[in-house]
N, C-alpha and C positions, 0 to 999 in steps of 0.2 A: 505493501499500502506504500511504503515510502515513496519508491521509488516512479509509482505512477503520479502522484502527488505531487513529484518533480517537475514529468515530465507535465501533466497538464498547467500547470504554473509557466514551464517554457514556452506552451502553443499560444497562452493567450499572452506572454508579452511577441508572439512571433507574431500573433496578425495585431496588437497594438502600433508596433513601429511597421509592418508591413502599410496601416493606414495613414501615415505620415505622409507617405509619399504616393499613397492614391488613395479615390475617395470609397464608399461605402454607401450603401442606399440610407435614406433620410429611417431612421426605428420606424417601425410600424407599418413601413412603405418600401416593401423589396420589389416589388413591384413597379416601382411611381418611371414612367418617363412621360416626360414632354413633350419631347420634341429630338427628333435625329441629330445626332451628332457624327464629325466625323472622325472627329478624336479618340481615339480609342480608348483616355480615361480621360473623357468628362463624367462629371457625375450624373452616375444612376444610364450614362447612354454603354457601358457594356459588360450587362450585368448576361450571370451566364444559367442554367444552361442554355442552347439555339438549336434550333430544329435544323440536320446537315443534309442534306439532297445532292449528291454528287455529281448531279449533271449542272447544277449551277457554283461550285467550287470554281477554281481559278486556279491556272496550272503558275506553279515560282517558284528562285534558286530558293528556298527552303531545305535546310539542314532537319534529319531525323535526327531524334536525340539517342549518342549513345550509352547505349545501360549499361551501367555495369555492380550487376547483384550479384551477391554471392551468399551463401547458409551464413545465419545468424541466431544468435539469441532474440526474443520477440516478446512481449508482453499483451497476452490476447483481454481485449476490452469489451467487457459487456456493456455497450452506454447507454440501453435502456430503448437506444434506436436500433440500431444497427452493430455491427462487430467491426470494432478497432481495431487493428493491430500497427504496434509501437514499436521502436527502434530506438534505441542511445543515441546520441549526440557521439559521433567518429565509428559508427558500427562499419565505415567504406562500403554503404550501399551509397548510390548517386547514377545521376543521369549525368554526360555530360553535352547541354545543349547551347548554341550558336558561340563553343567557344569558353563556354561557363558553365564550373560545375554547378550540381542544385544536390543537395544529396539529402534520403527517403528518409524522410516525419514518420510518416504514418499511411496504412494505405484501411480502404475501408470500404463499404458497401450501401449501393442505394438500390430499394425496389418501390414502386417500381421503376424500367431506366430512365435516367433522366436526359438524355440525348439524343431520342428520334433521330435515325438516320434510314435515309429512305431510300427503300427495300431491305428491312437486316428488322426482324424480327425477334429485336432482346428484350429481354423480361427485367434485367439486370443492369447494373451499371458496378463495374468495379474505380476506384478512385486510386492514384497514386500519388500522396502530394510529395513536393521536396522545395528547397530554401535553399538560395545562395550564402554567403556569407554576407549579406544585405541584407538577408531579409526577404527579399522578392520570391518568389513564389513560381510552380512551373509545378502541372496536375500532368498524370496521363488518364486516362478515358480508355475505359476496356469495356467494352460492349459485354453481357454475359443472358445463354442460349440456357435453353432446360432441354436434355435429352442426355446422352451417352449409357454407360453403362455403370456410375456412381462411383468409379476408380479414380477418378480423376480428382487436383488439388484441391477444388474450392469443395469436392466430397466432405475434405481431408477436414479443411479450416472449419466446414461449417458444422459436422461432427464434433465440432476441438469447442463452442460456442461458451463461455463459461456461464455456470445455467445462474446465478440471479441481476437484477436491475445493478451497475456498479460495479460486479464482481471481475477481477483480472484472476489470472492464471498465468503461465510460466509452462513450454511445455517444453519436457526432456530436451528435447531434439531442435539444431538449429532449423529453423524455416529456410529457406531460399526462394528468393519471390521471383527469379529468372522466369518461374516456372508460372508468373502470370504473366508470361508475356505471351502473345496470342500467336505467334508461325512469326516465321522468316516472310509468309509471301501478303500478311498483312500493311495494307497502307495506313498512311496517314493524313490528318487532316487538320492546320494548327490556326487558330483564331485568339482575340486578346477577350479577356471575359475578366469572371470575378465568381467570388467563390458561391456555391450555391449555399449553401449555411451560411446564418449569421455571425459577424458583419457586414455576409455579402462585400467584402473587398476584392476594388476590383485590381486592373492594369497584373492578372492574372494569367501565366501560358501555359495555353493550355492545347494538345496535344489528343487531339482523341481516333482510333483505330478502326476503320470497317473492316475488322474480321472478328471473331469471337472468340473468349472463352466457351465453357462449358459444364454444366452442372447435373446432376442426374434429378428424374421426377423427386426425386428418394430426398435430394439436399436440399436442394426448391424448396420439401415440404420441410426438412427439418430447423432451415432459417426461419420460413413465414410461421412455421410454431411458436420460432424464440418471441419476434418483430413482427405480429399480425398487420400493426398498425401500417400503410403507407409510406414510408419515409427522402419527398422527391422537390426538388422545385420545379416546378413547370417551366416548357421554354421559353424562353426573354427574348426578344423585339431585335431582328438586329441592327437597326438605328445607322445602318449605312456598311455592319463588315461583312467579309465572304472571305470565309476559310477560304483558305489555300493547302493546295495538293503540289509533291516535289511534281515539278517536270519541266520547270519554267527554262 
């Protein structure tokens, strides 16, 4: 519990520091949008999630994240709304994006999915949250579909969800977050958005994959048994933003 408290305080400090440079939605009005903006970090103009239609994205000279994940000790946390998996500072798990290193802080799940992708019938979404040394945020969003035989990584995680609201557990074996990557054939869409939970901080670099992870029907049912209430934010206006895919 001491370790979990330290991480919770550190995360609160991270979000507060990020808000100094970026805008957040006004309290009580996370969906407020009064006019279209082109500034990706103008207040309330760059909220997430968004709907992604591959047919209307644009090709650009963007880089894919260099993912550097390895087995490490983690803490599983039943937040009461979702499963969150926390990483200690200095775990070595990180991505390099546009030449900048972003360390993996935590990952968590949303049900229903948050980023609708036209042509992909996902049920859930995984968010891997990273921060650089200046507390700028980068999030990898991975769709999740229901299927398979129950032997995948998500089934393992959902079977290990701590039993009660606020409970934490320390798995006996290190966890390898590289198992959460959707495969080498997956393509990405990039855009500038926000956190999808309070305080809805903007200036977040989003990388959303077009290929899904798989959880079995039994694993999906196990997750919903722990978290029966939907936990997701609805799609937000684009306000002039256009997701970019590699290829420019």
